[in-house]
C-alpha positions as CSV (number, residue, x, y, z in Angstrom):
1,M,-57.8,-38.2,2.0
2,T,-59.9,-36.1,-0.6
3,H,-58.5,-32.4,-1.5
4,R,-60.8,-29.8,-1.1
5,V,-59.3,-27.1,-4.0
6,L,-61.1,-23.4,-4.5
7,V,-60.6,-22.3,-7.9
8,A,-60.9,-19.0,-9.7
9,G,-60.0,-17.3,-12.6
10,L,-59.7,-14.1,-14.6
11,V,-58.1,-13.9,-18.3
12,H,-57.6,-10.9,-20.1
13,E,-54.8,-9.7,-22.7
14,T,-54.3,-6.2,-21.9
15,H,-53.5,-3.6,-24.8
16,T,-51.7,-0.5,-23.2
17,F,-52.1,1.8,-26.2
18,L,-56.1,1.5,-26.1
19,A,-57.3,4.6,-24.6
20,Q,-60.5,2.9,-23.3
21,S,-60.2,0.5,-20.3
22,T,-62.0,-2.7,-19.5
23,D,-64.9,-2.9,-17.1
24,L,-67.2,-5.4,-16.0
25,T,-69.1,-5.3,-18.9
26,G,-66.1,-6.2,-21.0
27,F,-66.2,-9.6,-19.3
28,E,-69.7,-10.1,-19.2
29,A,-70.0,-10.1,-22.6
30,L,-67.6,-13.0,-23.3
31,V,-67.7,-15.0,-19.9
32,W,-68.5,-14.1,-16.6
33,V,-69.7,-17.1,-14.3
34,R,-69.8,-18.3,-11.1
35,G,-70.2,-21.4,-8.6
36,Q,-72.1,-24.4,-10.8
37,Q,-72.3,-22.2,-14.0
38,M,-68.5,-22.2,-13.6
39,L,-68.1,-25.5,-13.9
40,D,-70.6,-26.3,-16.5
41,R,-69.0,-23.5,-18.5
42,C,-65.4,-24.4,-18.1
43,R,-65.5,-28.4,-17.8
44,G,-64.3,-29.8,-20.8
45,D,-63.2,-26.9,-23.1
46,A,-59.7,-25.4,-23.8
47,S,-59.9,-22.4,-21.4
48,P,-57.1,-22.4,-19.0
49,M,-59.8,-23.0,-16.6
50,G,-60.7,-26.5,-18.2
51,G,-57.5,-27.5,-18.1
52,A,-57.5,-27.0,-14.4
53,L,-60.6,-28.6,-13.9
54,E,-59.4,-31.6,-16.3
55,V,-56.6,-32.3,-13.9
56,A,-58.7,-31.6,-10.6
57,D,-61.3,-34.4,-11.8
58,A,-58.7,-36.8,-12.7
59,S,-56.6,-36.3,-9.5
60,G,-60.3,-36.9,-7.7
61,W,-60.1,-33.7,-5.9
62,Q,-63.2,-31.9,-4.6
63,V,-63.3,-28.5,-6.8
64,I,-65.2,-25.8,-4.8
65,P,-66.1,-22.9,-7.8
66,S,-65.6,-19.3,-6.8
67,R,-65.8,-17.2,-10.1
68,Y,-64.4,-17.2,-13.5
69,G,-64.2,-14.2,-15.8
70,A,-62.5,-13.8,-19.4
71,A,-62.5,-10.9,-21.9
72,I,-61.8,-10.5,-25.3
73,P,-58.3,-8.3,-25.8
74,S,-58.9,-4.8,-24.8
75,G,-57.6,-2.0,-22.7
76,T,-56.3,-1.9,-19.0
77,I,-58.4,-3.4,-16.3
């Protein structure tokens, strides 16, 4: 039996001492993808999602991609 696994991720290092908050444009500037784009962008890279996809592929799981976003270190979300 093949496991079906929904995957999504959000990566952000928050600096609370910064006055400006991080909004969607902060993620769009670095990584903001969904569906097949997420798999194409993250599979085989050194990101946390890349590692999760590597394990899923090695385990023979069916990956259902949702949304993945990453922003540079910045203010609170």
